[in-house]
C-alpha positions in Angstrom: 55.9 -58.2 -74.4 57.7 -59.6 -71.3 57.9 -57.7 -68.1 61.2 -57.8 -66.3 60.7 -57.9 -62.5 62.8 -55.6 -60.3 64.2 -58.6 -58.3 65.4 -61.0 -61.0 66.3 -63.6 -58.3 62.6 -64.1 -57.4 59.8 -65.2 -59.6 57.6 -62.4 -60.9 54.3 -61.7 -59.1 51.4 -63.8 -60.3 49.6 -60.5 -61.0 51.1 -57.1 -61.4 49.1 -53.9 -62.0 51.1 -50.8 -62.9 49.8 -47.2 -63.2 46.2 -48.1 -64.1 44.2 -45.1 -65.3 40.6 -45.0 -66.5 38.2 -42.1 -67.4 34.5 -42.1 -68.2 33.2 -38.9 -69.8 36.0 -36.8 -68.5 35.7 -38.2 -65.0 38.8 -39.9 -63.6 37.6 -43.3 -62.2 41.1 -44.8 -61.7 44.2 -42.8 -61.0 47.6 -44.5 -61.1 46.5 -47.8 -59.4 49.4 -50.1 -58.9 49.8 -53.3 -56.9 51.1 -56.9 -57.0 49.7 -60.2 -55.9 51.7 -63.4 -55.5 50.7 -67.0 -55.7 48.7 -68.0 -52.6 48.2 -64.3 -51.6 44.8 -62.7 -51.0 44.8 -59.0 -51.7 41.7 -57.0 -50.9 40.5 -53.9 -52.7 38.6 -52.2 -49.9 36.6 -49.0 -50.2 33.2 -47.4 -50.4 30.9 -47.8 -53.5 32.2 -45.8 -56.5 35.8 -45.7 -55.5 37.0 -47.8 -58.5 37.2 -51.3 -57.1 35.0 -53.1 -59.6 36.4 -51.0 -62.5 39.8 -52.3 -61.6 38.5 -55.9 -61.7 36.8 -55.4 -65.0 40.0 -54.2 -66.6 42.1 -57.0 -65.1 39.7 -59.6 -66.5 39.5 -57.9 -69.9 35.9 -56.8 -70.1 37.0 -53.1 -69.9 40.1 -51.4 -71.2 42.3 -48.9 -69.4 43.4 -45.5 -70.7 46.9 -46.0 -69.3 49.0 -48.5 -67.4 49.6 -52.2 -67.8 48.7 -55.6 -66.4 51.1 -58.5 -66.2 50.5 -62.1 -65.3 53.6 -64.1 -64.4 55.7 -61.3 -65.9 54.0 -61.3 -69.3 51.9 -58.3 -70.4 48.3 -59.2 -70.9 46.9 -55.7 -71.1 48.1 -52.2 -71.9 46.8 -49.5 -74.3 48.3 -51.5 -77.2 48.1 -55.1 -76.0 44.8 -56.7 -75.2 44.8 -60.5 -74.5 41.2 -61.8 -74.9 39.6 -62.6 -71.5 39.4 -66.3 -72.2 43.1 -66.5 -72.7 44.2 -64.7 -69.5 43.9 -67.6 -67.1 41.8 -65.5 -64.8 38.8 -66.8 -62.9 35.8 -64.7 -61.8 33.4 -65.1 -58.9 30.4 -62.7 -58.5 28.1 -61.9 -55.7 25.1 -63.4 -57.5 27.0 -66.7 -58.1 25.7 -66.8 -61.7 25.0 -70.6 -61.6 23.3 -72.2 -64.5 19.8 -73.2 -63.3 19.4 -76.0 -65.8 22.6 -77.7 -64.9 23.3 -79.9 -61.9 25.9 -79.0 -59.3 28.4 -81.3 -60.9 27.6 -80.0 -64.3 28.0 -76.4 -63.1 31.5 -77.2 -61.7 32.5 -79.0 -64.8 31.4 -76.2 -67.2 34.3 -74.9 -69.1 36.7 -77.7 -68.0 39.1 -79.0 -70.7 40.6 -82.5 -70.8 39.2 -86.0 -70.9 36.0 -87.1 -69.3 37.8 -89.0 -66.6 40.1 -86.0 -65.8 37.1 -83.6 -65.6 35.1 -86.1 -63.4 38.0 -86.5 -61.0 38.5 -82.7 -60.7 34.8 -82.2 -60.1 34.6 -84.9 -57.4 37.7 -83.6 -55.6 36.4 -80.0 -55.5 32.9 -81.0 -54.4 34.4 -83.1 -51.6 36.5 -80.1 -50.5 33.5 -77.8 -50.3 31.4 -80.5 -48.6 28.9 -80.8 -51.4 29.6 -84.3 -52.8 26.2 -85.4 -51.6 24.6 -82.6 -53.7 26.4 -83.4 -57.0 23.1 -84.3 -58.8 21.1 -81.5 -57.2 20.1 -78.3 -59.1 20.9 -74.8 -57.8 17.4 -73.9 -56.8 17.4 -76.8 -54.3 20.5 -75.4 -52.5 20.8 -72.8 -49.8 22.6 -69.5 -50.4 25.7 -70.8 -48.6 25.7 -74.0 -50.7 25.3 -72.0 -53.9 28.3 -69.9 -52.9 30.4 -73.1 -52.4 29.3 -74.4 -55.9 30.3 -71.0 -57.4 33.7 -71.2 -55.7 34.3 -74.8 -56.9 33.3 -73.8 -60.5 35.7 -70.8 -60.4 38.6 -72.9 -59.2 37.9 -75.9 -61.4 40.0 -74.8 -64.4 42.9 -74.0 -61.9 43.1 -70.3 -62.8 46.4 -68.7 -61.8 44.4 -65.6 -60.7 40.9 -65.4 -59.2 38.9 -62.2 -58.9 36.1 -62.1 -56.4 33.6 -59.2 -56.5 31.6 -58.9 -53.3 31.2 -62.8 -53.2 29.7 -63.0 -49.7 27.3 -60.0 -49.7 24.3 -62.1 -50.6 24.7 -64.5 -47.7 22.9 -64.5 -44.4 25.1 -62.7 -41.9 25.2 -65.8 -39.6 26.8 -67.9 -42.4 29.3 -65.4 -43.7 32.2 -66.1 -41.3 32.0 -69.9 -41.8 31.8 -69.5 -45.6 34.7 -67.0 -45.6 36.9 -69.3 -43.5 36.2 -72.3 -45.7 36.8 -70.3 -48.8 40.1 -68.9 -47.6 41.3 -72.4 -46.7 40.5 -73.7 -50.2 42.1 -70.7 -51.9 45.3 -71.3 -49.9 45.3 -75.0 -50.8 45.0 -74.1 -54.5 47.8 -71.6 -54.2 45.7 -69.1 -56.2 46.5 -65.4 -56.4 43.3 -63.7 -55.3 42.0 -60.2 -55.6 38.9 -59.7 -53.4 36.7 -56.6 -53.8 34.6 -55.6 -50.8 33.3 -52.6 -49.0 33.2 -54.4 -45.6 36.3 -53.8 -43.4 35.5 -56.9 -41.3 35.6 -59.1 -44.4 38.9 -57.5 -45.5 40.5 -58.0 -42.1 39.3 -61.6 -41.9 40.5 -62.7 -45.3 43.2 -60.5 -46.7 47.0 -60.9 -46.5 47.2 -57.3 -47.8 44.5 -54.6 -47.8 44.5 -51.9 -50.5 42.3 -49.1 -49.2 40.8 -47.1 -52.1 39.2 -43.7 -52.2 38.3 -41.6 -55.3 40.0 -43.9 -57.7 43.3 -44.1 -55.8 45.0 -46.5 -53.4 45.5 -44.3 -50.4 47.0 -46.9 -48.1 48.2 -50.5 -48.4 49.4 -53.0 -45.8 48.7 -56.1 -43.7 45.4 -55.8 -41.8 47.1 -55.3 -38.4 49.3 -52.5 -39.8 46.6 -50.7 -41.8 44.3 -50.7 -38.7 46.9 -49.5 -36.2 48.7 -47.0 -38.4 46.0 -45.3 -40.6 47.3 -42.6 -42.9 44.5 -40.1 -42.1 41.2 -39.7 -40.2 39.1 -41.1 -43.0 41.3 -44.3 -43.1 40.9 -44.7 -39.4 37.1 -44.1 -39.4 36.6 -46.6 -42.3 37.6 -49.5 -40.0 35.7 -48.5 -36.9 33.9 -45.7 -35.1 36.3 -42.9 -34.0 36.3 -39.9 -31.7 37.8 -36.8 -33.2 39.1 -34.1 -30.9 39.9 -30.8 -32.8 42.3 -28.2 -31.6 45.0 -25.8 -32.8 48.7 -25.7 -32.3 50.3 -23.1 -30.0 54.0 -23.4 -29.2 54.3 -27.0 -30.6 51.5 -28.0 -28.2 47.8 -28.8 -28.6 45.5 -28.1 -25.7 42.6 -30.5 -25.0 40.4 -31.6 -22.1 42.9 -34.4 -21.5 45.9 -32.1 -21.2 48.4 -30.9 -23.7 49.6 -33.0 -26.7 53.0 -32.6 -28.3 52.7 -31.4 -31.9 56.3 -31.2 -33.2 56.7 -30.0 -36.8 53.4 -28.1 -36.9 53.3 -24.4 -37.2 51.4 -22.3 -34.7 47.7 -21.9 -35.8 47.6 -25.3 -37.6 44.3 -27.1 -37.0 44.8 -30.7 -35.9 42.6 -33.7 -35.3 43.3 -36.1 -32.5 41.6 -39.4 -33.4 40.9 -42.2 -30.9 38.7 -45.2 -31.1 35.9 -45.7 -28.5 37.6 -48.8 -27.0 40.6 -46.7 -26.1 38.7 -44.1 -24.1 39.2 -45.2 -20.4 36.8 -44.5 -17.6 38.6 -43.5 -14.4 36.9 -45.9 -12.1 39.1 -44.9 -9.2 37.5 -41.4 -9.2 34.2 -43.2 -9.8 34.7 -45.2 -6.6 36.1 -48.5 -7.9 38.9 -50.0 -9.9 42.6 -49.2 -10.3 44.0 -45.7 -10.4 45.0 -44.3 -13.8 48.6 -44.8 -15.1 50.9 -42.1 -16.4 50.2 -42.9 -20.1 46.5 -42.2 -19.6 47.2 -38.5 -19.1 44.9 -36.0 -17.5 41.4 -37.2 -16.5 38.6 -35.0 -18.0 35.1 -34.6 -16.6 32.1 -35.6 -18.6 28.4 -36.5 -18.1 26.7 -39.5 -19.5 24.3 -38.8 -22.4 23.1 -42.3 -23.1 24.3 -45.9 -22.6 23.4 -48.9 -24.7 24.2 -52.6 -24.3 25.5 -54.0 -27.7 25.9 -57.7 -26.9 29.6 -58.1 -26.2 30.1 -54.6 -24.9 28.3 -51.4 -23.8 28.5 -48.1 -25.8 28.4 -45.0 -23.6 28.2 -41.5 -25.0 29.6 -38.6 -22.9 29.3 -34.9 -23.1 32.6 -33.2 -22.2 32.5 -30.4 -19.7 35.6 -28.8 -21.4 33.8 -27.9 -24.7 30.4 -29.7 -24.8 31.6 -32.1 -27.5 30.4 -35.8 -27.5 32.8 -38.7 -27.1 31.9 -42.4 -27.3 33.5 -45.1 -25.1 33.0 -48.9 -25.3 33.2 -51.0 -22.1 33.2 -54.8 -22.0 30.1 -56.5 -20.8 27.2 -54.6 -19.2 27.9 -51.0 -18.1 24.8 -48.8 -18.2 25.2 -45.7 -16.1 22.2 -43.4 -15.9 22.0 -40.3 -18.1 23.5 -37.3 -16.3 26.0 -39.3 -14.3 29.2 -37.3 -13.9 32.4 -39.4 -14.6 36.0 -38.9 -15.5 37.5 -40.1 -18.8 41.1 -40.6 -20.0 42.7 -41.2 -23.3 45.1 -44.0 -24.1 47.7 -41.6 -25.5 49.6 -44.5 -27.1 46.5 -45.3 -29.2 45.8 -41.7 -30.4 46.4 -40.6 -34.0 47.2 -37.0 -34.8 46.4 -35.7 -38.3 46.1 -32.2 -39.9 42.5 -31.2 -40.0 40.8 -31.5 -43.4 38.8 -28.6 -44.8 
């Protein structure tokens, strides 16, 4: 069964998932999951544990079967409720968080495992990949003699050795020391781009998704609730939960009266909302500004900063690159957090004035 793409002038996506549904014991685990991935693109399924990310991967690779929907590779159906191409015939590679290396095989033998072709062709492919992951000097070593980062590179080389048209990566960096992750991620991304592989990366870490993905698919309760480039999905979240998944947020709750919302920072326009509607004004800590002019130093506030609001310091902590300061608002006793570059550690009880970057606020209907 061939799938006809909507734009016949362009090649079909390397991977297309349409209307994927899956239930376990009456519980809906996947609900109408659809997305496409083109050659050379890294798409990230991002979300908390239990949201359906790994189930999606298992269905794509063929170790689980959907209840509805279809999967296409290069425009050809490889999976729907009637068609099930065996996993080994799908041209899909897998990379797991535990690396799954064979302990009794050398690095070169692990990479060569499953490769077809002549001995010379296999040897050339293995040598090329080991050079590109900087492990040529370890070709005769065994996995137990390698560090976690080196094992991850071997697993990547093995996954790419057969030149899969699609590579699925399930939390591949979670077992690494935090200091190594960024370096390994960058090297991995470069190799994936060189191979022009379509990649689906599963992770629950927003930083990882932002660093690696061309497109982020934010999942919640078995659904894709938002998709887009990292910049767009970070700066235009669909709701408060989406905003808070990527960073700490402050939430100011108020009610609409006459198309306006009253807060400690003045009134906000709320066009389109009926009187009595509960709203949430969401702002990240880095966009809370301290009015240093009123505090005795620094520039005066600008018009977009709105009305300054009085607050008292609850606590301040130095976090390395920035300081996190918690304030209690005089307006209603609520707590707001602000981050300040470098060292800023005012004493508890210090009275200060805060402002909002109104152009960085998000307004959503309150949930619940």
